[in-house]
C-alpha positions as CSV (number, residue, x, y, z in Angstrom):
1,M,-46.6,-82.1,-106.8
2,R,-43.1,-83.5,-107.2
3,K,-40.1,-81.7,-105.7
4,T,-38.6,-81.3,-109.2
5,I,-41.7,-79.5,-110.4
6,L,-41.7,-77.3,-107.3
7,K,-38.1,-76.3,-108.0
8,K,-38.7,-75.6,-111.7
9,L,-41.9,-73.5,-111.4
10,P,-40.3,-70.6,-109.6
11,L,-37.7,-70.4,-112.4
12,V,-40.4,-70.1,-115.0
13,V,-42.4,-67.5,-113.0
14,A,-39.2,-65.4,-112.5
15,A,-38.4,-65.7,-116.2
16,M,-42.0,-64.6,-117.1
17,I,-41.7,-61.6,-114.8
18,E,-38.4,-60.6,-116.2
19,A,-39.2,-61.1,-119.9
20,R,-42.9,-59.9,-119.6
21,T,-44.0,-62.4,-122.2
22,P,-45.6,-65.8,-122.4
23,N,-43.5,-66.6,-125.6
24,T,-41.6,-69.7,-124.9
25,M,-38.7,-68.8,-127.1
26,E,-38.2,-65.4,-125.4
27,L,-38.6,-67.0,-122.0
28,S,-35.9,-69.6,-122.8
29,T,-33.4,-66.8,-123.3
30,V,-33.8,-65.6,-119.7
31,L,-34.1,-68.9,-117.9
32,P,-31.2,-69.4,-115.5
33,L,-30.2,-72.9,-116.7
34,G,-26.8,-74.5,-117.1
35,T,-27.0,-75.0,-120.8
36,E,-25.9,-72.4,-123.4
37,H,-28.2,-73.7,-126.2
38,A,-31.4,-71.8,-126.5
39,D,-33.2,-74.7,-128.1
40,M,-32.3,-77.0,-125.1
41,R,-33.7,-74.4,-122.7
42,E,-36.9,-74.1,-124.8
43,Q,-37.3,-77.9,-124.9
44,W,-36.9,-77.9,-121.1
45,L,-39.6,-75.2,-120.8
46,R,-42.0,-77.0,-123.2
47,R,-41.6,-80.3,-121.3
48,L,-42.4,-78.6,-118.0
49,L,-45.4,-76.8,-119.4
50,T,-46.9,-80.0,-120.9
51,N,-46.3,-82.1,-117.8
52,P,-49.6,-83.7,-116.9
53,L,-48.7,-83.6,-113.2
54,I,-48.9,-79.8,-113.1
55,D,-52.5,-78.8,-112.2
56,S,-52.8,-75.2,-113.6
57,A,-55.8,-74.4,-111.4
58,A,-54.0,-75.4,-108.3
59,V,-50.9,-73.4,-109.3
60,L,-52.8,-70.3,-110.2
61,E,-55.3,-70.3,-107.3
62,P,-53.1,-68.6,-104.7
63,F,-52.3,-65.8,-107.2
64,A,-56.0,-65.4,-108.1
65,R,-57.1,-65.3,-104.5
66,G,-54.5,-62.7,-103.6
67,A,-55.5,-60.5,-106.6
68,L,-59.1,-60.7,-105.7
69,Q,-58.5,-59.9,-102.0
70,N,-56.5,-56.8,-103.1
71,L,-59.4,-55.5,-105.1
72,G,-61.4,-54.8,-101.9
73,D,-64.5,-52.8,-102.7
74,F,-63.8,-52.1,-106.3
75,L,-66.5,-53.0,-108.8
76,I,-65.2,-55.1,-111.7
77,F,-66.9,-56.4,-114.7
78,L,-65.4,-59.6,-116.1
79,Y,-66.1,-60.5,-119.7
80,L,-65.3,-64.1,-120.8
81,C,-65.1,-65.0,-124.4
82,V,-66.2,-68.6,-124.9
83,R,-64.2,-68.9,-128.1
84,Y,-61.0,-68.9,-126.1
85,L,-62.2,-71.3,-123.4
86,E,-62.5,-74.3,-125.8
């Protein structure tokens, strides 16, 4: 990934942790960017999230591996709804 993307992703992750929502409008209000206009911050966020150079699976894999390792010996049932995978 490009260096610019690697600098921007932690900002978005921190904003999601702080705001506790995936809503882009709410996230844009907590993003630590230099602009005061919420619409400009939301545009910045939307452009980042639609960037074809970001491989979601590669970004999320370390988080998923860590979560699965922490589960240890617990038995977990995972239900997937095909309707949301399309």
